[in-house]
C-alpha positions in Angstrom: 10.2 52.2 25.9 9.1 55.0 23.5 8.3 52.6 20.6 5.2 54.7 20.0 6.3 58.0 21.3 3.8 60.8 20.4 1.7 58.5 18.3 -2.1 59.0 18.5 -3.7 55.6 18.5 -7.3 54.4 18.5 -7.8 50.9 20.0 -11.2 49.2 19.8 -12.3 46.5 22.2 -10.1 48.2 24.8 -12.2 47.3 27.8 -10.6 43.9 28.3 -8.4 41.1 27.0 -6.2 41.9 24.0 -7.6 45.4 23.6 -6.9 46.4 27.2 -3.4 44.9 27.1 -2.6 46.7 23.9 -3.9 50.0 25.2 -1.8 49.7 28.3 1.3 48.7 26.4 0.9 51.4 23.7 0.5 54.0 26.4 3.5 52.7 28.2 5.4 53.1 24.9 4.5 56.7 24.7 1.2 56.8 22.7 -1.9 58.9 23.4 -4.8 56.5 23.4 -8.5 56.6 22.4 -9.8 53.5 24.1 -13.1 52.3 22.6 -15.5 49.7 24.0 -19.2 49.3 24.6 -18.5 48.2 28.2 -18.0 50.4 31.2 -14.7 48.5 31.7 -13.1 50.8 29.2 -13.2 53.5 31.9 -11.0 51.2 34.0 -8.5 50.8 31.2 -8.2 54.6 30.9 -7.9 55.0 34.6 -5.1 52.6 34.8 -3.2 54.4 32.0 -3.7 57.8 33.6 -2.6 56.5 37.0 0.7 55.3 35.3 1.2 58.8 33.9 -0.1 58.0 30.4 -2.6 59.9 28.2 -5.9 58.3 27.3 -9.6 59.0 26.8 -12.4 56.5 26.9 -15.2 56.3 24.4 -18.2 53.9 24.8 -19.4 53.0 21.3 -20.7 50.2 19.1 -18.0 49.6 16.4 -20.7 48.4 14.0 -22.4 51.8 14.1 -21.0 54.0 11.3 -21.9 57.3 13.0 -20.4 56.2 16.3 -17.1 55.1 14.5 -16.9 58.4 12.7 -17.5 60.2 16.0 -14.6 58.5 17.9 -12.2 59.1 15.0 -13.3 62.8 14.9 -12.7 63.0 18.7 -9.2 61.6 18.3 -8.4 64.3 15.7 -10.0 67.1 17.7 -8.4 66.2 21.0 -5.0 64.9 19.8 -4.6 66.8 16.5 -4.7 63.7 14.3 -4.6 59.9 14.2 -1.4 57.9 13.6 -2.6 54.4 14.4 -5.7 52.3 14.5 -5.9 48.9 16.2 -9.3 47.5 15.1 -9.5 44.8 17.7 -13.1 44.6 18.9 -14.7 41.3 18.3 -17.2 38.7 19.5 -16.9 34.9 19.6 -20.1 34.1 17.9 -20.9 31.6 20.6 -20.4 27.8 20.4 -23.2 27.0 18.0 -22.8 24.3 15.3 -23.4 24.9 11.6 -27.0 23.8 11.7 -27.8 25.7 15.0 -26.6 29.1 13.6 -29.3 31.6 12.6 -29.2 34.5 10.2 -29.3 36.8 13.3 -26.2 35.0 14.7 -24.4 35.7 11.5 -25.5 39.3 11.3 -24.2 40.0 14.8 -20.9 38.3 14.3 -20.2 39.9 11.0 -21.4 43.3 12.2 -18.8 43.5 14.9 -15.9 41.4 13.7 -15.9 42.3 10.0 -18.0 45.4 9.3 -16.7 47.0 12.5 -13.1 46.6 11.1 -14.1 48.0 7.7 -15.9 51.0 9.3 -12.9 51.9 11.4 -10.5 51.7 8.5 -12.8 53.7 6.3 -13.0 56.5 9.0 -9.3 56.8 9.7 -8.0 56.6 6.1 -8.9 60.2 5.1 -7.1 61.6 8.2 -4.1 59.4 7.7 -3.9 60.3 4.0 -3.8 64.0 4.9 -0.9 63.3 7.3 1.0 61.3 4.7 0.7 57.9 6.4 -0.3 55.8 9.3 -0.5 52.3 10.6 -3.6 50.1 10.8 -3.7 46.7 12.6 -6.7 44.4 12.7 -7.4 41.4 15.0 -8.1 38.4 12.8 -7.6 34.9 14.1 -6.0 31.6 13.2 -9.6 30.6 12.7 -9.5 32.8 9.6 -6.5 30.9 8.2 -7.6 27.2 8.8 -10.5 25.2 10.0 -11.2 23.9 13.6 -10.3 27.0 15.5 -13.8 28.5 15.8 -17.4 28.3 14.7 -18.4 28.8 11.1 -19.6 32.4 11.5 -16.6 33.4 13.6 -14.1 31.8 11.3 -15.7 33.4 8.2 -15.8 36.8 9.9 -12.0 36.5 10.7 -11.2 35.3 7.2 -13.0 38.5 6.1 -10.8 40.6 8.3 -7.7 39.1 6.7 -9.0 39.9 3.3 -9.9 43.4 4.3 -6.4 44.0 5.6 -4.7 42.7 2.5 -7.0 44.3 0.0 -6.9 47.6 1.8 -3.1 47.6 1.8 -3.2 47.6 -2.0 -6.1 50.0 -2.3 -4.0 52.4 -0.2 -1.0 52.1 -2.6 1.3 55.0 -2.3 -0.5 56.7 0.6 2.0 55.7 3.3 -0.7 53.8 5.2 0.2 50.3 6.2 -2.5 47.7 7.0 -1.8 44.4 8.7 -3.7 41.7 10.6 -2.7 39.8 13.7 -4.0 36.2 13.9 -4.1 35.1 17.6 -4.3 31.5 18.5 -5.9 30.4 21.8 -5.5 33.4 24.1 -6.8 33.5 27.7 -9.4 36.3 27.6 -13.0 36.9 28.7 -14.1 35.7 25.3 -12.3 32.3 25.6 -13.3 31.9 29.3 -15.8 29.1 28.6 -13.0 27.0 27.2 -10.7 27.5 30.2 -13.6 27.0 32.7 -14.5 23.7 31.0 -10.9 22.5 31.2 -10.8 23.5 34.9 -14.0 21.6 35.6 -12.5 18.5 34.0 -9.1 19.0 35.7 -7.5 19.4 32.3 -6.1 22.9 32.4 -2.6 21.5 31.7 -3.9 20.2 28.3 -4.9 23.6 27.0 -2.6 24.5 24.1 -1.2 21.0 23.8 -1.5 20.8 20.0 0.9 23.7 19.4 4.6 23.2 19.9 4.8 25.9 22.6 2.4 23.6 24.5 0.4 26.3 26.2 -2.3 29.0 25.6 -1.2 32.6 25.0 -1.7 35.7 27.0 -3.2 39.1 25.9 0.2 40.8 26.5 1.8 38.5 23.8 -0.7 39.8 21.2 -0.3 43.3 22.4 3.5 43.1 21.8 2.9 42.2 18.1 0.2 44.8 17.6 2.3 47.6 19.1 5.2 46.6 16.9 3.1 46.7 13.8 1.7 50.1 14.8 5.3 51.5 15.2 7.7 52.9 12.7 9.9 49.8 13.3 7.4 47.9 11.1 7.7 50.4 8.3 8.2 47.6 5.6 5.5 45.2 6.9 2.3 45.7 5.0 -0.6 43.6 3.8 0.3 40.7 6.1 -1.7 38.3 8.3 0.7 37.3 11.1 -0.1 34.4 13.3 0.8 34.7 17.0 -0.3 31.3 18.1 2.6 29.3 19.6 3.2 27.6 16.3 -0.3 26.1 15.9 -0.8 27.3 12.3 2.7 26.1 11.2 1.5 22.5 10.9 -1.0 20.2 9.4 -3.1 18.3 12.0 -0.7 16.5 14.3 -1.0 14.2 17.3 1.4 14.5 20.2 3.8 11.6 20.1 3.0 9.3 23.1 6.4 7.6 23.2 
């Protein structure tokens, strides 16, 4: 408890999945939360936090809209007096289209949310954090941004972009006291990955999900939230410019076939 005591943290994509789990955990650890999502479900996230005695406000916004991003950062500053942490988590899957099926419109939507949305959020919080003498920024990337075969071309490229934004920003913010890191989830059971899990259920193969990582299972949103909240905390004070996989060990290996002995 109290890992994030008195921290003022903005979390995007907080209406469900990793974002909701992170908002709930951060609030439990003592943070005041600005929960951002386009969906009405963000209201439920805030209601849950408040019912547990935490402090939070809901903002419905499109993270690819620069004015909307500036507005929710300004609201955090006006209502809470500043911003200590940002978890730029909002993202879309890009669908299941192959390389030749993808359109320019598909690319524009995926990059707008997954990559430009991260950039805009960082851009908006940096002046406030600089005034305060520091802060922590965490971005949701993906193992798909590290290696092939964990997502579509547009999604994978967008998440590789997030990793680059985190690492490049960490150096451009040299000496400001602002840390920037990326979390790279593996296969996590969320609304975004529901089609994968539904297909496995239809085929009676739920037990095979996650079999190619040494933990031999899929992950849960709470497990990503734990890493995100650590990186947002002062305990991670010397962790900067990193892309940290939380994937059950998937990205630790070259392609591998389970030994059938």
